C-alpha positions in Angstrom: -8.6 -12.6 5.9 -11.5 -13.9 4.8 -11.4 -15.7 1.6 -14.0 -13.4 -0.4 -11.7 -10.8 0.1 -9.4 -12.0 -2.1 -11.1 -12.5 -4.9 -11.8 -10.5 -8.1 -13.3 -7.0 -6.6 -15.7 -6.4 -10.1 -16.7 -3.1 -7.8 -12.8 -1.5 -7.1 -12.6 -2.6 -11.0 -15.7 -0.2 -11.6 -14.7 2.5 -9.0 -11.4 2.8 -11.1 -14.0 3.7 -14.2 -15.0 5.9 -12.5 -12.4 7.7 -11.1 -10.8 7.5 -14.8 -13.8 9.0 -16.8 -14.3 11.9 -14.2 -10.5 12.7 -14.6 -10.8 12.5 -18.7 -14.4 14.9 -18.6 -12.9 17.6 -16.2 -9.6 17.5 -18.4 -11.2 17.3 -21.3 -14.0 20.4 -20.1 -16.6 18.2 -21.2 -18.9 18.5 -18.5 -17.8 17.6 -15.6 -16.1 20.5 -13.7 -15.4 18.7 -10.8 -13.6 15.4 -12.0 -10.1 15.9 -10.5 -11.8 14.6 -7.4 -11.3 11.0 -8.9 -7.8 11.6 -8.3 -8.8 11.0 -4.8 -11.2 8.0 -5.1 -7.5 6.7 -6.6 -6.0 7.3 -3.7 -8.4 5.4 -1.5 -8.7 2.4 -3.7 -4.7 2.4 -3.4 -4.0 2.5 0.1 -6.9 0.0 0.6 -5.2 -2.7 -2.3 -1.7 -2.3 -0.8 -2.6 -2.5 3.0 -4.4 -5.9 2.4 -2.0 -6.8 0.3 0.8 -7.3 3.5 -2.0 -7.8 6.7 -2.6 -11.0 4.2 1.1 -12.0 3.6 1.4 -10.6 7.1 -1.6 -13.3 8.7 0.3 -16.2 5.8 3.7 -16.0 6.8 3.5 -14.3 10.1 5.4 -11.2 8.6 5.7 -9.6 4.9 8.6 -9.4 3.0 9.9 -5.8 2.3 11.8 -6.8 -0.6 9.3 -8.4 -2.4 6.7 -6.0 -1.7 9.5 -2.9 -2.9 10.4 -5.3 -6.4 6.5 -4.9 -7.2 6.1 -1.6 -7.1 9.4 -1.5 -8.9 8.1 -3.4 -11.9 4.5 -2.0 -12.0 5.6 1.8 -11.8 9.1 1.4 -13.3 8.9 0.7 -16.5 5.9 2.8 -17.8 6.9 5.8 -16.1 10.8 5.8 -17.4 9.3 5.1 -20.8 7.0 8.0 -20.4 9.9 10.6 -18.5 11.9 9.5 -21.5 9.1 10.5 -24.2 7.9 13.3 -22.5 11.6 14.8 -23.0 11.7 13.8 -26.2 9.0 15.7 -27.3 10.0 18.6 -24.9 13.4 18.8 -26.6 10.9 18.8 -30.1 7.8 21.1 -29.7 8.7 23.1 -26.5 9.7 26.8 -26.6 13.4 26.5 -25.6 13.7 28.4 -22.3 10.9 26.6 -20.8 13.7 23.3 -21.2 15.9 23.5 -18.2 12.7 23.5 -16.0 11.0 20.9 -17.7 14.2 18.7 -17.3 14.1 19.3 -13.5 10.5 18.5 -13.2 11.4 15.4 -15.1 14.3 14.5 -12.9 12.2 14.8 -10.0 9.1 13.4 -11.5 11.4 10.2 -12.0 13.0 10.7 -8.0 8.8 10.3 -7.2 9.1 14.2 -5.7 7.7 16.1 -8.5 4.8 17.5 -5.8 7.2 19.0 -3.9 8.7 20.6 -6.3 5.2 22.1 -8.0 4.2 23.2 -4.6 7.4 24.8 -3.5 7.2 26.5 -6.8 3.4 28.0 -6.1 1.9 26.1 -9.2 -2.0 26.6 -8.9 -3.5 23.2 -10.5 -6.4 25.6 -12.0 -5.6 29.1 -12.0 -2.2 28.4 -13.9 -1.3 31.8 -15.8 1.0 29.8 -18.2 1.2 26.0 -19.8 1.4 23.6 -16.8 4.6 20.9 -16.6 4.2 18.3 -19.0 5.3 16.4 -15.6 2.4 17.4 -13.6 0.3 14.2 -14.2 2.9 12.8 -12.2 2.4 15.1 -8.2 -0.4 12.0 -7.4 2.0 9.3 -8.2 4.7 10.5 -6.6 2.1 11.3 -3.3 1.4 7.1 -3.3 5.4 6.3 -3.8 6.2 8.0 -0.7 3.6 6.6 1.6 4.3 2.8 0.3 8.0 3.9 1.3 6.8 4.8 4.3 4.0 2.5 5.4 5.2 -0.8 5.1 8.0 0.4 8.0 5.4 1.8 9.7 3.1 -1.1 9.8 6.1 -3.6 10.9 6.5 -1.8 13.7 3.0 -1.8 14.6 3.2 -6.1 13.7 6.7 -6.2 15.7 5.2 -4.0 18.5 2.1 -6.1 19.2 2.3 -10.0 19.0 -1.7 -11.4 19.7 -3.7 -10.5 16.6 -6.8 -8.5 18.6 -3.9 -6.3 20.0 -1.9 -5.8 16.6 -5.8 -5.0 15.1 -6.1 -2.7 17.7 -3.2 -0.8 17.3 -2.9 -0.8 13.9 -6.6 0.8 13.4 -5.6 3.9 16.4 -2.6 5.0 14.2 -4.1 5.1 10.6 -7.3 6.8 12.9 -4.7 9.3 13.4 -3.1 9.3 10.5 -6.2 9.9 9.0 -7.3 12.8 11.8 -4.2 14.6 11.3 -3.6 14.6 7.6 -7.2 15.5 7.4 -6.4 18.4 9.5 -3.4 19.2 7.9 -5.4 19.3 4.6 -8.2 22.2 5.6 -6.2 23.8 7.3 -3.4 24.0 4.9 -5.2 24.1 2.4 -6.8 27.7 3.4 -3.1 29.4 3.8 -1.6 27.6 1.1 -3.4 26.5 -2.2 -0.5 24.8 -3.7 0.9 23.0 -0.6 -3.0 21.9 0.0 -3.2 20.3 -3.5 0.3 19.0 -4.0 1.1 18.2 -0.3 2.1 14.6 1.0 0.7 15.6 4.4 -2.9 16.9 3.0 -3.4 13.8 1.0 -2.2 10.7 3.2 -5.6 10.6 5.2 -7.1 10.0 1.6 -4.7 6.1 1.5 -4.9 5.8 5.1 -8.5 5.5 5.0 -8.3 2.8 2.6 -5.7 1.2 5.1 -8.2 1.5 7.8 -10.4 -0.1 5.4 -8.5 -2.8 4.3 -7.5 -3.3 8.6 -11.1 -3.7 9.3 -12.6 -5.5 6.5 -13.6 -8.3 8.9 -15.1 -6.4 10.9 -17.0 -4.4 8.2 -17.9 -7.8 5.8 -20.2 -8.5 9.0 -22.6 -5.6 7.8 -26.2 -6.3 7.0 -25.9 -7.0 3.0 -28.9 -4.3 2.5 -27.1 -1.8 4.5 -23.9 -2.4 3.1 -25.8 -1.7 -0.2 -27.6 1.1 0.2 -23.8 2.3 1.6 -22.6 1.3 -1.8 -24.8 3.9 -3.4 -24.7 6.3 -1.5 -21.0 6.6 -1.8 -21.0 6.5 -5.5 -23.8 9.3 -5.5 -21.5 10.8 -3.1 -18.8 11.1 -6.1 -20.5 11.9 -8.8 -22.0 14.7 -7.3 -18.8 16.4 -6.3 -17.5 15.4 -9.7 -20.7 17.5 -11.0 -21.1 20.5 -8.1 -17.1 20.9 -7.3 -15.4 23.3 -9.8 -12.1 24.7 -10.3 -13.5 27.5 -7.6 -13.9 24.7 -5.1 -11.0 25.4 -2.3 -9.5 22.0 -3.1 -8.3 19.5 -1.4 -9.6 20.9 2.2 -12.6 19.9 3.2 -14.6 19.2 0.3 -12.2 16.3 -0.5 -14.2 14.6 2.6 -17.2 14.1 0.0 -15.6 11.9 -2.9 -12.9 10.3 -0.3 -15.6 9.2 2.1 -17.2 8.1 -1.0 -15.1 6.1 -2.4 -14.6 4.1 0.9 -17.8 3.3 1.2 -18.1 1.7 -2.1 -15.2 -0.3 -1.2 
C-alpha cells in the first residue's frame, strides 16, 4: 500500500472523537437523541483499520500471521475488559438487588466470552424501550460484535489470498467478497430489524456489513487515493454532515439499525 496509508490519520482520530462525544451525549440525554449512531461509526473505523493492517502485512511478507494478529487483539482487549468485568461484578454484589445477581453473573460470563450480544437478543432486550434497569454489561454488546468479526474475517481473508496468487486477482476477489458481505448483511439488517428489534439491534449478522464496509474501503484504498483532492474534501464534509444529522434527527423511536443506519455508516466511510 502507499506510504500515505501508513501515516497517522488525524481524520480517523477526529472521527473517533465525534463518535465518542455522540454516544456520551446520547446516553446523558444532552441534546443528541440519535448519538447511538456513533457506535456504527466505530464499526466502520474498526473494519478499515484491521483490514488495512492485515493487507499491509500480507503485501510485505506474502502472508500474515494469525498468531500475531490474535495476540495483538488479546493484548489490546482482554486486560481492560477483564478488569472492567471484575469491577462490575464486585459493584453488582455491593449495590444490585440480590434477585438480579444471577442474571448479572451470566451476563458477565457471556461478555467475557464475547457473546453477550446474542444473549441480549435472545432475551428480547429493547435497547431503547427497556422496562427495567439495563444490564451493567449491556455496553459489551458492540465489543462482542467486533470480536466475532475479527475471529472470522482473517480466516476468510486468508482463503482469498491463498486462492488467488496474482495481486490484481486478489484485490478483485476481495472486493467481490466484501461487497457481497455488505449487501447480504445490510439486507438482513433491514429485514430483521423490521421483524425483531432486539435481533436487529444486537445481532452480528445485522451489523457485520458496517465493519465490512470499512474493510472494503481498506481494500480499495489505492483507487480511492486517486480521487481529485477537491472531490475528496467535499465527500469528507458531506460524510461528517451525514453523521451529525443522524445524531440530531434520529431518536429512540427510529427503527434502527435497518436502512436508517446507512446514513451514519456511509458518512463514516466517506470521511475515511
